[in-house]
All heavy atoms as an XYZ file, in Angstrom:
899
protein
N      -9.020     15.617     -0.393
C     -10.089     14.826     -0.955
C      -9.913     13.457     -0.485
O      -8.864     12.843     -0.598
C      -9.996     14.959     -2.444
C     -11.051     14.168     -3.136
S     -11.044     14.379     -4.919
C     -10.149     12.856     -5.353
N     -10.924     12.849      0.054
C     -10.974     11.509      0.582
C     -11.122     10.485     -0.613
O     -11.676     10.860     -1.656
C     -12.054     11.306      1.581
N     -10.654      9.277     -0.412
C     -10.793      8.240     -1.437
C     -12.168      7.559     -1.267
O     -12.734      7.490     -0.183
C      -9.687      7.243     -1.264
O      -8.472      7.816     -1.537
N     -12.693      7.130     -2.414
C     -13.981      6.523     -2.482
C     -13.862      4.994     -2.235
O     -12.884      4.354     -2.508
N     -14.842      4.456     -1.605
C     -15.006      2.956     -1.355
C     -14.965      2.182     -2.672
O     -14.478      1.124     -2.751
C     -16.220      2.686     -0.598
C     -16.150      2.876      0.924
C     -15.656      1.654      1.553
C     -15.808      1.764      3.077
N     -15.318      0.594      3.782
N     -15.529      2.868     -3.739
C     -15.545      2.217     -5.073
C     -14.181      1.902     -5.593
O     -13.909      0.819     -6.102
C     -16.306      3.045     -6.046
C     -17.790      3.367     -5.718
C     -17.912      4.504     -4.747
O     -16.970      5.413     -4.636
O     -18.932      4.558     -4.017
N     -13.269      2.884     -5.447
C     -11.867      2.694     -5.895
C     -11.201      1.661     -5.064
O     -10.459      0.838     -5.527
C     -11.127      4.044     -5.914
C      -9.793      3.890     -6.573
C      -9.706      3.856     -7.967
C      -8.619      3.886     -5.878
C      -8.433      3.676     -8.557
C      -7.357      3.732     -6.483
C      -7.316      3.637     -7.784
O      -6.127      3.507     -8.458
N     -11.472      1.694     -3.719
C     -10.859      0.609     -2.816
C     -11.358     -0.705     -3.250
O     -10.500     -1.653     -3.341
C     -11.314      0.938     -1.377
C     -10.952     -0.179     -0.398
C      -9.519     -0.373     -0.257
C     -11.750      0.031      0.942
N     -12.594     -0.912     -3.567
C     -13.152     -2.211     -3.974
C     -12.534     -2.663     -5.304
O     -12.287     -3.790     -5.481
C     -14.727     -2.129     -4.043
C     -15.338     -2.056     -2.631
C     -14.832     -3.034     -1.605
O     -14.659     -4.282     -1.912
N     -14.647     -2.671     -0.410
N     -12.367     -1.680     -6.175
C     -11.710     -2.012     -7.514
C     -10.304     -2.577     -7.242
O      -9.919     -3.577     -7.746
C     -11.670     -0.799     -8.374
C     -10.773     -1.015     -9.616
C     -11.221     -1.782    -10.658
C      -9.537     -0.361     -9.623
C     -10.432     -1.998    -11.748
C      -8.772     -0.512    -10.823
C      -9.137     -1.303    -11.817
N      -9.464     -1.888     -6.405
C      -8.102     -2.269     -6.139
C      -8.136     -3.623     -5.426
O      -7.299     -4.532     -5.774
C      -7.283     -1.220     -5.349
C      -7.201      0.009     -6.141
C      -5.943     -1.752     -4.888
C      -6.358     -0.071     -7.408
N      -8.946     -3.859     -4.422
C      -9.015     -5.134     -3.712
C      -9.394     -6.242     -4.735
O      -8.840     -7.343     -4.591
C     -10.074     -5.094     -2.582
C      -9.605     -4.151     -1.388
C     -10.763     -4.102     -0.402
C      -8.312     -4.608     -0.815
N     -10.273     -5.958     -5.673
C     -10.632     -6.946     -6.655
C      -9.412     -7.337     -7.537
O      -9.166     -8.446     -7.895
N      -8.627     -6.304     -7.907
C      -7.408     -6.532     -8.698
C      -6.437     -7.336     -7.909
O      -5.556     -8.038     -8.474
C      -6.812     -5.187     -9.091
C      -7.663     -4.402    -10.063
C      -7.808     -5.084    -11.424
O      -8.682     -5.913    -11.544
N      -6.972     -4.759    -12.405
N      -6.460     -7.287     -6.601
C      -5.510     -8.017     -5.745
C      -6.070     -9.320     -5.243
O      -5.509    -10.004     -4.402
C      -5.088     -7.130     -4.559
C      -4.262     -5.849     -4.952
C      -4.202     -4.989     -3.673
C      -2.926     -6.233     -5.486
N      -7.186     -9.768     -5.755
C      -7.928    -10.912     -5.186
C      -7.239    -12.221     -5.382
O      -7.572    -13.248     -4.727
C      -9.351    -11.015     -5.829
O      -9.283    -11.223     -7.226
N      -6.164    -12.315     -6.259
C      -5.464    -13.587     -6.427
C      -4.417    -13.732     -5.276
O      -3.882    -14.884     -5.110
C      -4.674    -13.524     -7.778
C      -5.615    -13.729     -8.978
O      -6.786    -14.091     -8.700
O      -5.164    -13.404    -10.043
N      -4.212    -12.726     -4.496
C      -3.298    -12.794     -3.339
C      -4.095    -13.154     -2.099
O      -5.211    -12.766     -1.897
C      -2.672    -11.403     -3.115
C      -1.696    -10.962     -4.213
C      -1.232     -9.580     -3.888
C      -0.414    -11.868     -4.303
N      -3.485    -13.950     -1.228
C      -4.042    -14.273      0.042
C      -3.685    -13.142      1.067
O      -2.548    -12.653      1.057
C      -3.527    -15.687      0.611
C      -4.107    -16.816     -0.205
O      -5.186    -16.701     -0.756
O      -3.392    -17.810     -0.315
N      -4.539    -12.885      1.943
C      -4.288    -12.052      3.106
C      -4.028    -10.551      2.672
O      -3.002    -10.014      3.218
C      -3.119    -12.620      3.942
C      -3.135    -12.076      5.357
O      -4.125    -11.427      5.738
O      -2.098    -12.171      6.083
N      -4.780     -9.956      1.864
C      -4.727     -8.593      1.590
C      -5.839     -7.897      2.413
O      -6.947     -8.458      2.418
C      -4.959     -8.255      0.078
C      -5.116     -6.788     -0.126
C      -3.870     -8.790     -0.747
N      -5.455     -6.943      3.174
C      -6.452     -6.293      4.048
C      -6.195     -4.783      3.945
O      -5.205     -4.325      3.322
C      -6.375     -6.763      5.407
O      -5.065     -6.603      5.941
N      -7.081     -4.001      4.595
C      -6.955     -2.581      4.618
C      -7.428     -2.034      5.883
O      -8.153     -2.679      6.676
C      -7.735     -1.934      3.441
C      -9.221     -1.995      3.605
C      -9.912     -0.936      4.209
C      -9.887     -3.108      3.182
C     -11.264     -0.974      4.296
C     -11.293     -3.155      3.253
C     -11.981     -2.156      3.882
O     -13.303     -2.113      4.010
N      -7.086     -0.846      6.189
C      -7.505     -0.091      7.330
C      -7.845      1.362      6.893
O      -7.057      1.977      6.257
C      -6.486     -0.074      8.459
C      -7.033      0.384      9.794
C      -6.098      0.178     10.896
N      -5.294      1.383     11.027
C      -4.078      1.471     11.531
N      -3.470      0.365     11.907
N      -3.454      2.643     11.604
N      -8.995      1.777      7.329
C      -9.383      3.168      7.005
C      -8.697      4.098      7.920
O      -8.638      3.884      9.130
C     -10.932      3.299      7.089
O     -11.317      4.560      6.823
N      -8.179      5.209      7.321
C      -7.511      6.211      8.197
C      -7.712      7.580      7.585
O      -7.234      7.880      6.516
C      -6.033      5.893      8.286
C      -5.332      6.815      9.228
S      -3.602      6.342      9.583
C      -3.887      4.838     10.540
N      -8.508      8.410      8.310
C      -8.741      9.767      7.897
C      -9.222      9.915      6.438
O      -8.768     10.779      5.694
C      -7.522     10.573      8.138
C      -7.124     10.621      9.628
S      -5.760     11.701     10.118
C      -4.577     11.593      8.824
N     -10.173      9.071      6.020
C     -10.723      9.134      4.714
C      -9.883      8.466      3.652
O     -10.221      8.439      2.427
N      -8.759      7.852      4.052
C      -7.901      7.171      3.035
C      -7.786      5.696      3.573
O      -8.448      5.340      4.530
C      -6.541      7.844      2.982
C      -6.523      9.340      2.721
C      -7.101      9.665      1.370
O      -7.477      8.871      0.510
O      -7.255     10.914      1.143
N      -7.088      4.902      2.767
C      -7.027      3.447      3.179
C      -5.552      2.974      3.112
O      -4.849      3.119      2.072
C      -7.860      2.617      2.172
C      -9.286      3.032      2.100
C      -9.713      3.923      1.070
C     -10.166      2.668      3.040
C     -10.983      4.314      1.011
C     -11.466      3.115      3.008
C     -11.943      3.891      1.990
N      -5.107      2.392      4.169
C      -3.768      1.738      4.258
C      -3.926      0.282      3.780
O      -4.834     -0.370      4.271
C      -3.304      1.751      5.740
C      -3.317      3.134      6.303
C      -1.868      1.194      5.708
C      -2.494      4.218      5.566
N      -3.088     -0.162      2.905
C      -3.211     -1.539      2.375
C      -2.072     -2.382      2.983
O      -0.951     -2.002      3.080
C      -2.963     -1.569      0.886
C      -4.072     -0.853      0.016
C      -3.741     -0.827     -1.435
C      -5.462     -1.542      0.280
N      -2.454     -3.575      3.356
C      -1.572     -4.529      4.017
C      -1.572     -5.832      3.185
O      -2.587     -6.265      2.558
C      -2.096     -4.933      5.353
C      -2.087     -3.823      6.426
C      -3.202     -2.953      6.494
C      -1.137     -3.670      7.313
C      -3.224     -1.918      7.434
C      -1.094     -2.694      8.284
C      -2.164     -1.842      8.309
O      -2.174     -0.845      9.201
N      -0.381     -6.368      3.106
C      -0.271     -7.696      2.487
C       0.466     -8.593      3.445
O       1.602     -8.351      3.858
C       0.502     -7.628      1.140
C       0.771     -8.966      0.473
C      -0.277     -9.829      0.358
C       2.079     -9.244      0.030
C       0.013    -11.109     -0.284
C       2.252    -10.482     -0.610
C       1.166    -11.345     -0.728
O       1.513    -12.649     -1.409
N      -0.268     -9.680      3.844
C       0.418    -10.594      4.887
C       0.870     -9.869      6.114
O       1.872    -10.225      6.616
C       1.350    -11.521      4.169
C       0.765    -12.387      3.091
C       1.744    -13.090      2.235
N       2.758    -13.874      2.996
C       3.855    -14.292      2.434
N       4.139    -14.177      1.109
N       4.728    -14.983      3.159
N       0.109     -8.869      6.525
C       0.421     -8.113      7.778
C       1.425     -6.998      7.643
O       1.611     -6.262      8.606
N       1.942     -6.812      6.448
C       2.923     -5.703      6.327
C       2.278     -4.571      5.480
O       1.492     -4.854      4.488
C       4.116     -6.196      5.542
C       4.968     -7.209      6.260
C       6.157     -7.557      5.465
C       7.090     -8.529      6.202
N       8.296     -8.846      5.402
N       2.538     -3.370      5.816
C       2.054     -2.234      5.026
C       2.793     -2.140      3.706
O       3.950     -1.989      3.663
C       2.235     -0.938      5.794
C       1.393     -0.908      7.103
C       1.747      0.289      4.933
C       1.626      0.216      8.035
N       1.969     -2.244      2.632
C       2.589     -2.138      1.289
C       2.413     -0.651      0.748
O       3.326     -0.208      0.046
C       1.899     -3.159      0.337
C       2.435     -3.001     -1.084
C       2.069     -4.528      0.865
N       1.271     -0.081      1.058
C       1.031      1.272      0.531
C      -0.379      1.608      0.974
O      -0.866      1.263      2.018
N      -1.002      2.396      0.025
C      -2.345      2.834      0.371
C      -3.015      3.471     -0.740
O      -2.445      3.671     -1.859
N      -4.270      3.802     -0.555
C      -5.138      4.568     -1.463
C      -5.254      5.953     -0.923
O      -5.833      6.109      0.173
C      -6.450      3.855     -1.707
C      -6.143      2.432     -2.339
C      -7.314      4.657     -2.643
C      -7.328      1.601     -2.516
N      -4.782      6.926     -1.656
C      -4.816      8.300     -1.292
C      -5.421      9.119     -2.410
O      -4.809      9.081     -3.499
C      -3.426      8.826     -0.905
C      -2.738      7.992      0.219
C      -1.962      6.968     -0.186
C      -2.912      8.313      1.521
C      -1.337      6.099      0.788
C      -2.291      7.532      2.489
C      -1.469      6.425      2.098
O      -0.902      5.711      3.038
N      -6.439      9.833     -2.155
C      -7.063     10.629     -3.198
C      -7.345      9.778     -4.494
O      -7.083     10.210     -5.575
C      -6.255     11.876     -3.622
C      -6.050     12.834     -2.398
O      -7.002     12.904     -1.484
O      -5.020     13.502     -2.286
N      -7.871      8.589     -4.254
C      -8.128      7.650     -5.339
C      -6.977      7.404     -6.270
O      -7.067      7.248     -7.464
C      -9.352      8.139     -6.164
C     -10.666      7.925     -5.460
O     -10.763      7.085     -4.582
O     -11.605      8.705     -5.751
N      -5.780      7.313     -5.663
C      -4.509      6.906     -6.275
C      -4.001      5.783     -5.482
O      -3.882      5.828     -4.238
C      -3.561      8.062     -6.252
C      -3.965      9.276     -6.944
C      -2.942     10.436     -6.699
N      -2.873     10.699     -5.251
C      -1.859     11.301     -4.666
N      -0.836     11.741     -5.387
N      -1.788     11.500     -3.388
N      -3.430      4.708     -6.183
C      -2.677      3.709     -5.478
C      -1.306      4.081     -5.406
O      -0.525      4.287     -6.439
C      -2.830      2.357     -6.220
C      -2.083      1.187     -5.586
C      -2.432      0.921     -4.200
C      -2.284     -0.079     -6.463
N      -0.770      4.208     -4.137
C       0.668      4.581     -3.903
C       1.284      3.375     -3.085
O       0.616      2.863     -2.178
C       0.759      5.803     -3.115
C       0.188      7.109     -3.802
C       0.301      8.314     -2.814
C       0.850      7.416     -5.035
N       2.480      3.013     -3.449
C       3.190      1.977     -2.686
C       4.487      2.481     -2.147
O       5.018      3.467     -2.680
C       3.441      0.707     -3.559
C       2.122      0.029     -3.995
C       4.326      0.998     -4.803
N       4.996      1.800     -1.197
C       6.236      2.155     -0.597
C       7.419      2.072     -1.628
O       7.353      1.255     -2.553
C       6.594      1.289      0.661
C       5.730      1.607      1.786
C       6.206      0.886      2.968
C       5.443      1.385      4.215
N       6.093      1.002      5.456
N       8.430      2.896     -1.486
C       9.536      2.884     -2.385
C      10.516      1.779     -2.042
O      11.305      1.911     -0.986
C      10.282      4.277     -2.236
C      10.707      4.852     -3.481
C      11.499      6.155     -3.138
C      11.140      7.313     -3.949
N      12.002      8.478     -3.735
N      10.414      0.695     -2.705
C      11.387     -0.450     -2.400
C      12.159     -0.699     -3.702
O      11.818     -0.297     -4.781
C      10.630     -1.743     -2.060
O       9.803     -2.131     -3.125
C       9.797     -1.529     -0.730
N      13.203     -1.429     -3.594
C      14.064     -1.767     -4.699
C      13.269     -2.476     -5.820
O      13.308     -2.153     -6.950
C      15.250     -2.598     -4.293
C      16.203     -3.048     -5.421
C      17.186     -3.993     -4.992
N      16.728     -5.160     -4.226
C      16.133     -6.219     -4.733
N      15.951     -6.252     -6.113
N      15.702     -7.182     -4.069
N      12.517     -3.498     -5.306
C      11.740     -4.292     -6.356
C      10.626     -3.416     -7.018
O      10.394     -3.605     -8.169
C      11.102     -5.556     -5.690
O      10.342     -5.139     -4.564
N       9.999     -2.565     -6.279
C       8.959     -1.724     -6.843
C       9.582     -0.769     -7.869
O       9.070     -0.551     -8.996
C       8.262     -0.886     -5.787
N      10.830     -0.207     -7.621
C      11.483      0.655     -8.599
C      11.914     -0.153     -9.794
O      11.914      0.396    -10.914
C      12.688      1.287     -7.869
C      12.340      2.442     -6.921
C      13.551      2.787     -6.007
C      11.780      3.641     -7.619
N      12.303     -1.430     -9.581
C      12.683     -2.267    -10.745
C      11.488     -2.605    -11.646
O      11.575     -2.589    -12.813
C      13.278     -3.594    -10.258
C      14.743     -3.418     -9.715
C      15.260     -4.695     -9.127
O      14.628     -5.707     -9.132
O      16.412     -4.636     -8.606
N      10.393     -2.797    -11.073
C       9.162     -3.162    -11.806
C       8.479     -1.883    -12.444
O       7.805     -1.984    -13.392
C       8.105     -3.863    -10.956
C       8.500     -5.233    -10.544
C       7.576     -5.763     -9.466
C       8.481     -6.172    -11.776
N       8.774     -0.701    -11.790
C       8.130      0.538    -12.362
C       9.289      1.602    -12.398
O       9.248      2.604    -11.642
C       6.994      1.029    -11.328
C       5.907     -0.013    -11.097
S       4.626      0.690    -10.041
C       5.514      1.217     -8.576
N      10.225      1.411    -13.319
C      11.304      2.439    -13.404
C      10.883      3.802    -13.772
O      11.620      4.716    -13.420
C      12.223      1.771    -14.502
C      11.336      0.864    -15.274
C      10.315      0.366    -14.300
N       9.773      3.988    -14.381
C       9.308      5.293    -14.764
C       8.280      5.863    -13.820
O       7.628      6.822    -14.041
C       8.717      5.233    -16.171
C       9.612      4.711    -17.268
C      10.823      5.582    -17.519
O      10.687      6.827    -17.491
O      11.974      5.012    -17.619
N       8.089      5.222    -12.622
C       7.088      5.669    -11.674
C       7.342      6.999    -11.153
O       8.511      7.463    -10.954
C       7.096      4.708    -10.476
N       6.294      7.760    -10.937
C       6.311      9.070    -10.384
C       6.238      8.996     -8.884
O       5.457      8.195     -8.390
C       5.150      9.954    -10.926
C       5.244     10.064    -12.437
C       5.059     11.281    -10.210
C       3.946     10.661    -13.054
N       7.131      9.779     -8.172
C       7.098      9.823     -6.737
C       6.138     10.910     -6.350
O       6.176     11.986     -6.871
C       8.501     10.149     -6.189
S       9.709      8.843     -6.514
N       5.242     10.560     -5.401
C       4.285     11.537     -4.893
C       4.185     11.343     -3.362
O       4.483     10.323     -2.834
C       2.931     11.279     -5.536
C       2.933     11.542     -7.009
C       1.527     11.702     -7.635
O       0.592     11.787     -6.818
O       1.503     11.771     -8.822
N       3.732     12.446     -2.731
C       3.506     12.435     -1.265
C       1.985     12.101     -1.063
O       1.156     12.740     -1.723
C       3.765     13.751     -0.643
C       5.250     14.097     -0.761
N       6.066     13.681      0.136
C       5.913     14.822     -1.676
C       7.324     14.150     -0.184
N       7.228     14.921     -1.291
N       1.692     11.065     -0.244
C       0.309     10.736     -0.054
C      -0.459     11.882      0.674
O      -1.683     12.045      0.393
C       0.338      9.464      0.774
C       1.731      9.400      1.322
C       2.590     10.199      0.497
N       0.211     12.653      1.520
C      -0.310     13.783      2.212
C       0.836     14.621      2.621
O       1.922     14.160      2.617
C      -1.227     13.307      3.383
C      -0.576     12.374      4.334
C       0.206     12.831      5.392
C      -0.707     10.962      4.121
C       0.862     11.949      6.241
C      -0.039     10.083      4.962
C       0.704     10.584      6.027
O       1.375      9.769      6.927
N       0.589     15.829      3.028
C       1.611     16.756      3.409
C       2.326     16.229      4.660
O       1.796     15.742      5.626
C       0.934     18.099      3.803
C       1.949     19.203      3.965
C       1.292     20.592      4.209
O       0.287     20.838      3.517
O       1.874     21.300      4.998
N       3.664     16.249      4.504
C       4.533     15.814      5.578
C       4.923     14.252      5.468
O       5.712     13.871      6.338
N       4.375     13.528      4.553
C       4.624     12.112      4.474
C       5.819     11.853      3.533
O       6.195     12.690      2.705
C       3.375     11.394      3.984
N       6.310     10.665      3.710
C       7.450     10.258      2.858
C       6.901      9.999      1.444
O       5.749      9.631      1.223
C       8.046      8.923      3.336
C       8.815      9.051      4.624
C       9.432      7.654      4.952
C      10.161      7.747      6.352
N      10.672      6.410      6.653
N       7.776     10.248      0.515
C       7.413      9.939     -0.932
C       7.038      8.427     -1.152
O       7.698      7.539     -0.531
C       8.568     10.280     -1.850
C       8.667     11.718     -2.178
C       9.773     11.976     -3.262
O      10.628     11.179     -3.459
O       9.664     13.011     -3.865
N       6.093      8.222     -1.966
C       5.709      6.920     -2.392
C       5.631      6.859     -3.923
O       5.677      7.869     -4.547
C       4.399      6.527     -1.710
C       4.370      6.493     -0.255
S       2.804      6.119      0.531
C       2.798      4.403      0.400
N       5.562      5.665     -4.430
C       5.426      5.467     -5.911
C       4.015      5.350     -6.393
O       3.251      4.522     -5.813
C       6.230      4.229     -6.318
C       7.731      4.185     -5.916
C       8.346      2.787     -6.227
C       8.446      5.270     -6.672
N       3.675      6.121     -7.340
C       2.322      6.083     -7.944
C       2.280      4.902     -8.877
O       3.123      4.663     -9.805
C       2.078      7.384     -8.668
C       0.728      7.391     -9.437
C      -0.447      7.337     -8.521
C       0.676      8.671    -10.312
N       1.273      4.006     -8.668
C       1.099      2.881     -9.515
C       0.134      3.168    -10.658
O      -1.060      3.420    -10.316
C       0.553      1.646     -8.719
C       0.461      0.456     -9.612
C       1.471      1.338     -7.528
N       0.629      3.199    -11.857
C      -0.188      3.484    -13.055
C      -0.925      2.214    -13.577
O      -1.977      2.371    -14.159
C       0.618      4.128    -14.168
C       0.835      5.631    -13.950
O      -0.054      6.236    -13.281
O       1.847      6.161    -14.484
N      -0.313      1.173    -13.453
C      -0.905     -0.105    -14.032
C      -1.935     -0.840    -13.139
O      -1.820     -2.025    -12.954
C       0.287     -1.101    -14.258
C       0.983     -0.822    -15.601
C       1.949     -1.925    -15.946
O       1.496     -3.114    -16.303
O       3.121     -1.715    -15.931
N      -2.859     -0.083    -12.676
C      -3.883     -0.650    -11.770
C      -4.866     -1.556    -12.527
O      -5.584     -2.347    -11.918
C      -4.640      0.407    -10.978
C      -3.694      1.077    -10.003
C      -5.351      1.377    -11.864
N      -4.934     -1.434    -13.860
C      -5.835     -2.247    -14.673
C      -5.328     -3.653    -14.885
O      -6.035     -4.464    -15.358
C      -6.137     -1.541    -15.961
C      -7.035     -0.274    -15.774
O      -7.827     -0.263    -14.811
O      -6.847      0.614    -16.550
N      -4.067     -3.899    -14.573
C      -3.445     -5.125    -14.764
C      -3.440     -5.908    -13.472
O      -2.515     -5.648    -12.606
C      -1.975     -5.017    -15.361
O      -1.334     -6.330    -15.394
N      -4.266     -6.899    -13.316
C      -4.297     -7.780    -12.131
C      -3.038     -8.492    -11.911
O      -2.506     -8.651    -10.879
C      -5.511     -8.680    -12.276
C      -5.937     -9.373    -11.072
C      -7.230    -10.129    -11.281
C      -7.762    -10.666     -9.964
N      -9.071    -11.401    -10.162
N      -2.478     -8.983    -13.057
C      -1.189     -9.745    -13.071
C      -0.016     -8.889    -12.555
O       0.783     -9.331    -11.682
C      -0.891    -10.298    -14.413
C       0.314    -11.157    -14.546
C       0.533    -11.602    -15.965
O      -0.435    -12.022    -16.650
O       1.749    -11.631    -16.341
N      -0.024     -7.663    -13.037
C       1.070     -6.743    -12.638
C       1.011     -6.424    -11.079
O       1.968     -6.471    -10.440
C       1.117     -5.491    -13.389
C       2.099     -4.450    -12.918
C       3.494     -4.615    -13.249
C       1.707     -3.395    -12.088
C       4.367     -3.697    -12.728
C       2.627     -2.456    -11.553
C       4.013     -2.655    -11.912
N      -0.179     -6.122    -10.599
C      -0.335     -5.804     -9.216
C      -0.029     -6.923     -8.339
O       0.639     -6.750     -7.270
C      -1.774     -5.317     -8.974
C      -2.162     -3.947     -9.470
C      -3.538     -3.569     -9.051
C      -1.220     -2.835     -8.992
N      -0.344     -8.174     -8.709
C      -0.025     -9.381     -7.937
C       1.429     -9.538     -7.915
O       2.091     -9.706     -6.792
C      -0.667    -10.637     -8.568
O      -2.116    -10.461     -8.569
C      -0.261    -11.897     -7.924
N       2.114     -9.342     -9.037
C       3.567     -9.490     -9.048
C       4.245     -8.436     -8.210
O       5.268     -8.666     -7.554
C       4.052     -9.391    -10.565
C       5.502     -9.557    -10.835
C       5.798     -9.473    -12.257
C       7.248     -9.610    -12.609
N       7.503     -9.498    -14.014
N       3.761     -7.190     -8.280
C       4.320     -6.033     -7.583
C       4.241     -6.331     -6.070
O       5.275     -6.212     -5.358
C       3.607     -4.739     -7.891
C       3.988     -3.500     -7.093
C       5.381     -3.119     -7.386
C       3.017     -2.391     -7.443
N       3.038     -6.686     -5.512
C       2.891     -6.883     -4.130
C       3.742     -8.114     -3.644
O       4.366     -8.044     -2.577
C       1.440     -7.148     -3.739
C       0.666     -5.878     -3.512
C       0.707     -4.785     -4.339
C      -0.079     -5.750     -2.397
C       0.025     -3.637     -4.187
C      -0.793     -4.571     -2.143
C      -0.814     -3.533     -3.049
N       3.826     -9.188     -4.408
C       4.622    -10.270     -4.066
C       6.147     -9.973     -4.017
O       6.832    -10.367     -3.050
C       4.377    -11.468     -5.056
C       3.088    -12.155     -4.779
C       2.804    -13.292     -5.815
O       3.332    -13.248     -6.963
O       2.034    -14.211     -5.483
N       6.596     -9.171     -4.946
C       7.965     -8.820     -5.020
C       8.336     -7.866     -3.838
O       9.386     -8.024     -3.272
C       8.306     -8.123     -6.350
N       7.438     -6.982     -3.510
C       7.735     -6.048     -2.396
C       7.678     -6.659     -1.067
O       8.386     -6.181     -0.131
C       6.712     -4.903     -2.469
C       6.771     -3.948     -3.640
S       5.541     -2.737     -3.622
C       5.879     -1.813     -2.069
N       6.951     -7.736     -0.914
C       6.657     -8.238      0.428
C       7.957     -8.506      1.266
O       8.006     -8.144      2.415
C       5.889     -9.600      0.421
C       5.719    -10.257      1.675
C       4.701     -9.729      2.606
C       6.452    -11.286      2.067
C       4.573    -10.262      3.859
C       6.351    -11.860      3.403
C       5.382    -11.342      4.207
O       5.216    -11.957      5.446
N       8.973     -9.141      0.635
C      10.167     -9.471      1.465
C      11.083     -8.326      1.733
O      11.889     -8.446      2.599
C      10.977    -10.538      0.601
C      10.127    -11.853      0.495
C       9.460    -12.093     -0.723
C       9.976    -12.667      1.567
C       8.674    -13.244     -0.796
C       9.223    -13.789      1.449
C       8.555    -14.046      0.291
O       7.680    -15.201      0.225
N      10.813     -7.161      1.121
C      11.644     -6.023      1.475
C      11.001     -5.087      2.497
O      11.630     -4.197      3.057
C      11.855     -5.154      0.224
C      12.674     -5.860     -0.840
C      12.748     -5.012     -2.069
O      13.259     -3.901     -2.034
O      12.362     -5.446     -3.155
N       9.763     -5.380      2.812
C       8.968     -4.503      3.731
C       9.306     -4.981      5.195
O       9.413     -6.129      5.421
C       7.511     -4.668      3.492
C       7.046     -4.081      2.058
C       5.610     -4.471      1.840
C       7.264     -2.563      1.972
N       9.368     -3.905      6.019
C       9.632     -4.287      7.454
C       8.433     -4.949      8.158
O       7.271     -4.700      7.730
C       9.895     -2.922      8.065
C       9.196     -1.899      7.216
C       9.248     -2.516      5.878
N       8.675     -5.700      9.169
C       7.651     -6.292      9.927
C       6.911     -5.180     10.670
O       7.528     -4.159     11.037
C       8.195     -7.297     10.940
C       8.733     -8.583     10.349
C       9.477     -9.406     11.423
C       7.617     -9.425      9.797
N       5.651     -5.283     10.990
C       4.908     -4.275     11.679
C       5.540     -4.067     13.064
O       5.997     -5.111     13.712
C       3.505     -4.705     11.748
C       3.412     -6.082     11.108
C       4.747     -6.458     10.595
N       5.547     -2.901     13.583
C       6.116     -2.636     14.915
C       5.088     -3.137     15.988
O       3.915     -2.967     15.848
C       6.234     -1.075     15.103
C       7.376     -0.532     14.243
C       7.507      0.942     14.492
C       8.545      1.489     13.529
N       8.651      2.942     13.565
N       5.647     -3.868     16.929
C       4.757     -4.265     18.030
C       4.402     -3.244     18.977
O       5.322     -2.424     19.345
C       5.519     -5.410     18.842
C       5.887     -6.664     17.934
C       4.543     -7.356     17.440
O       3.623     -7.512     18.177
N       4.601     -7.828     16.224
N       3.202     -3.106     19.335
C       2.686     -2.154     20.226
C       3.149     -2.572     21.590
O       2.922     -3.702     22.061
C       1.284     -1.890     20.145
C       0.811     -1.272     18.855
C      -0.703     -0.984     18.866
C      -1.111     -0.378     17.507
N      -2.596     -0.162     17.449
N       3.668     -1.537     22.398
C       4.050     -1.849     23.777
C       2.764     -1.748     24.613
O       1.952     -0.890     24.482
C       5.111     -0.866     24.263
C       6.394     -1.047     23.614
C       7.463     -0.128     24.194
N       6.996      0.717     25.266
C       7.766      1.536     25.979
N       8.990      1.559     25.658
N       7.284      2.313     26.913
N       2.724     -2.720     25.570
C       1.621     -2.716     26.457
C       1.964     -1.874     27.730
O       3.028     -1.984     28.228
C       1.274     -4.097     26.927
C       0.608     -4.877     25.824
C      -0.062     -6.099     26.329
N      -0.835     -6.736     25.246
C      -1.231     -7.901     25.356
N      -1.149     -8.611     26.408
N      -2.022     -8.443     24.365
N       1.049     -1.058     28.135
C       1.331     -0.246     29.269
C       0.590     -0.958     30.483
O      -0.615     -1.009     30.544
C       0.714      1.171     29.022
C       1.018      2.037     30.228
O       1.550      1.647     31.213
N       0.760      3.339     30.015
N       1.384     -1.445     31.372
C       0.761     -2.153     32.509
C       0.558     -1.198     33.680
O       0.418     -1.639     34.811
C       1.736     -3.334     32.995
C       1.822     -4.396     31.894
O       0.858     -4.508     31.090
N       2.859     -5.149     31.952
N       0.595      0.092     33.442
C       0.482      1.006     34.502
C       1.719      1.295     35.252
O       1.832      2.059     36.258
N       2.861      0.676     34.823
C       4.161      0.861     35.500
C       4.924      1.874     34.699
O       4.830      1.915     33.473
C       4.899     -0.507     35.603
C       4.170     -1.547     36.405
C       4.851     -2.836     36.411
O       5.987     -2.908     35.967
O       4.261     -3.844     36.839
N       5.800      2.525     35.392
C       6.669      3.504     34.662
C       8.111      3.280     35.033
O       8.563      2.778     35.937
C       6.349      4.897     35.030
C       4.973      5.271     34.458
C       4.756      6.719     34.581
N       3.401      7.060     34.093
C       3.091      7.709     33.098
N       4.024      8.309     32.367
N       1.870      7.875     32.664
């Protein structure tokens, strides 16, 4: 089941106090970025974030779920109605997330 744009817009509204939150649509779901780093995504109208130390500290009772078959486990965020909590969560996670991988350019040489 694909995620709806309405849920995406709701989550983006909840994250509106943060600068540089963006998303990319991928196969009916949405990958969420904060300051260029992948934080998580919206899968089947659920907000899932990467499993980081700070996310586990802020959500010790969080349920681990797979966003899709074959993917790594992520944490289900239940407190989506709290703008303050989501802001705190994304800010705390940012420093633990890896930098995006740089795409190699193919100059036609091998």
